[in-house]
N, C-alpha and C positions, 0 to 999 in steps of 0.2 A: 604649903608646897613640900612634898617630900623629895629630897634630892640625894644622890650618891655621888662619889668622886670616881671619876674616870681617869686613869693615868694615860697621858698621850704625848705624842711628839710631832714636830712639823716634818713634812716630807722634804727631800733633798732640795727641791726648788722652793720651798717654803710657800706653796700655794694650797696645801692641804693639811688637815690635822688627822692624824692616824691614831685610832684607839685599838691596839692589838687584841684586846680581850674585853668585850663589853660587860659591864658589871650586872647585866640583866640576863643576856642570853649567851654569853661566852664567845660570840662570834666577833670578827674584825668589823670595825665600822670606820668610814671616812667622812669627814665634814670639810666644808669649806673654811679657809683660814680667816681669822679675825684678829682685831687688836688685842695685845696682852694686857690683861687687868690684873691688879693685885688684890687678891681676896683673902682675908685671913693670913696675911703674910706670905701667900703662895703666888707664883706666877701662873696665871690661868688664861684660858681662852674663853672664859665666860660659861654660862649655863646653855645646855642643849637639850632637845628632846630626842630621846632614843629613836632610832630607825626600827627597831625590832617591836612593832606594834602588836604582835601576836602574844607576848609575854603577859600572862595574867597578873594582876595586882601589881603592875610595875609602878615605881615612883614617877613623878611628873618629869624628872629630867635629871642630868648629871652635870656636876661641875667638872670642866675639862682642865686638869692640872698638868702644866708643862713640866716634863721631865726628859732625860735623854731617851733615846730608843731603847738602849739596854735596860734601864730603869723601868721604862713603861712595860716592857715585856715581863721583867721579873716581878714587878709590884702587881701586876694584873694576875699572874699565876699564883703568887704568894696569898693574895686576899681572896682567892676562891673560897 
């Protein structure tokens, strides 16, 4: 399975996970919240399948790495 990292943050009421910039299509995606898992020493929300099914040759999914809202936006843009 091929996977990428997607930096994300929890919504204000902590019921959604927001990915400001998808590593596949560059669009904003929203997933339902899940339990925090520690993977490779990082706080994560686990692996997810991307919503952007029209992207060619996309990896099978991404690891949702929890960061602050500002860091999620910054890291998503820097890693383009």
